[in-house]
N, C-alpha and C positions, 0 to 999 in steps of 0.2 A: 321593252321594259327590262331593266337590269335585275335579274333574279337574285344575284349575289348581294346587291345593295338592299333589296327587299328582305332577304334572309337576315341581314344584320339588324334591320329595324325590328324584325320579329323576335330575334334573340334578345335585343335590348328590352322590348316590351314584355317579353316572357319573364325576364329577370325581375322586372318591376312587379309583375303579377305573382311571382314566386312559383312558376310552373316550368316544366320542361318545355323548351321551344318546339312547337310543331314544325314539321318539315313543310316546305312550300314548293309548289310547282305551278307553272303556267299551264292553264287548261280551260275547260269549258264548265264553269259552274252552272247551276240551274238558270234557265233563261230569265233575265231581268236582275240577276244577282251579280254583284261586282266581285265578290269572293265568298267562299263558303268553307265550312269545316267538315272534314270527313274523318270519321273515327276508324282506326285500323287497330283493333285489339286494344292494347294499352296506350298506343301512340296515336297521334292525330296528324292530319295533313290539311294544309290550307291550299285550296285551289283558287288561283287568281285568274280572272278573266280579262279580256281585252278592254273592257270599259273601266277597269280599276284605275288605269293610268290617266284617264281623262278626268277623274274626280279631283276636286281641290285637295290639297295636302291634309287639311284638318279632317276632311271626311274619310280619306284613306286611313289616317291614324286611328280614328274612331272605329272604322270598320275592322281594322286589324285588332284593335283592343277588344272589341266584342267577341271576335272568334277566338282570341287567345283566352279570354275570360271563360268562354263556353267550353274550352278544352279542359278546364279544371273540374272534372266530374265530382270529386269529393265535395268541393265547396258548393257546387250547384245543388247536390243532394242535401247538404246540411242547411243551406240558406234558402232553398227554393220552397216548394210546397212541403210543409211539415208532414211527416209520415202519418200522424194521426188524422190529418185532414184527408190525405189520399186514401187511407183505409176507410174513413167515414164515407167518402164519396163512393168508393167501391162497394161498401156494405149496402148503402142506400140503393144503388143500382141493382145489386144482386137481390135484395129483398123485393124490389119492384118486379124483377123478372120472375121470381118464385111466386109472388102473389098473382101476377098475370097468368102464370101457368095453371095455378089452382083455380082461378076464377074462370078462365076461358078454356083451359084444357089443351092448349096448343103450344108445344115446345117451340115451334117456328116463330110464333107471335111473341113469346116470352123472350127468346134470344134476340129477335129483331128489335124489340122495344128496348132491351138492355143495351144493345150496341148503339142504338140511336141516342139514348140518354148519355152514354159514355162519350160519344162524338160531339153531341150538342152541348152538354153541360160539363162533363168531367175534363175533357181535353182542353177546352178554352180556359178553365180555371187554372189548370196546371201550367199551361203555356204562358198565361198572363203573369203568373207568379214568377216563372223563370225569366221572362223578359224584364220585369221590374228588378229582379235580383241581379241580372247582368248589368242593367243600367246603374244600379247603386254601386256595384263592384267597379265598373269602368270609371264612374265619377270619383270613387275613393282613390283610385290609382292615377288617373289622368286629369282629374279636376272636373267640376260641374260644367265649366265653360265649354270644354271639349265636347261633352255629351249634348249640351244645348245647341251648339253650333251644328253638330252632325244631325240632330233631330230636325233642326230648321232646314238644313240642306235636303234631307229626305222628304220633308213635307213639301218643299218646292219641286223636288225631282223624284217623285215616287217610283219605286222599281216597277217595271212592267213584266210581271210574272204571269204565267199561264198554268192552267190545270190545278193540280193539287197544291202547288206552291202558292198560287193565288188565293186559294181557300185558306191556307195557313196564314197568309198575310192579313186576310180579312178578319180572322179570329183574334189576331193580336191587337193590343190597344193602339190607338192612334198616336202619332208623334206628339200632338198637343197634350193628350192625356198623360203620356209618359213624361213629358217635360214638367207638367204640373205636379205629378206625383214625385218626381225627383226633387223639385223645389221644396216640397213639404217634408222631404226626408232629411235626416241629419247625416251629412257626409262631409268629410274633410279630405282635401287632396293629399295624396301620398307625398311624403317629403322626398325631394330629389337628392 
């Protein structure tokens, strides 16, 4: 894989997204992933694995577009889960924990129940919102067709992840649901 050629593609896409281009290295992303984004302070790093070059070009382009869109923290915070929704989820989980503590009298049970609610309800809601936000952003910049073709590719060739990464993938919406949601959203391609 020619890392310099890949770096030029990333710089071009970053310019279209209006973000500073993340650096790119050839390495070992999480098992089953073709490439991943790693945050380093205010900068970001894209780690590209061996399977990336075997993907069709349209899937490579979409993969890079998603990680570049994810590198824009400000936009994700602004367009992802609204702060009031995140605070409401946190407050509901906190109140549940406090009520359990007073009803049962066990701090361990209250903390365990609160963490379970956070993992089972809070995180999936926030992750789904972030995935849909990234889909919309990539569709705005690269066009809906790019996103739809990539989602079809990943539906036919699902990533084979293990452990925690597999759980994260299970909590995300399916490719079919993401495509349907994108179809119903109003997005226009970015002018070239």
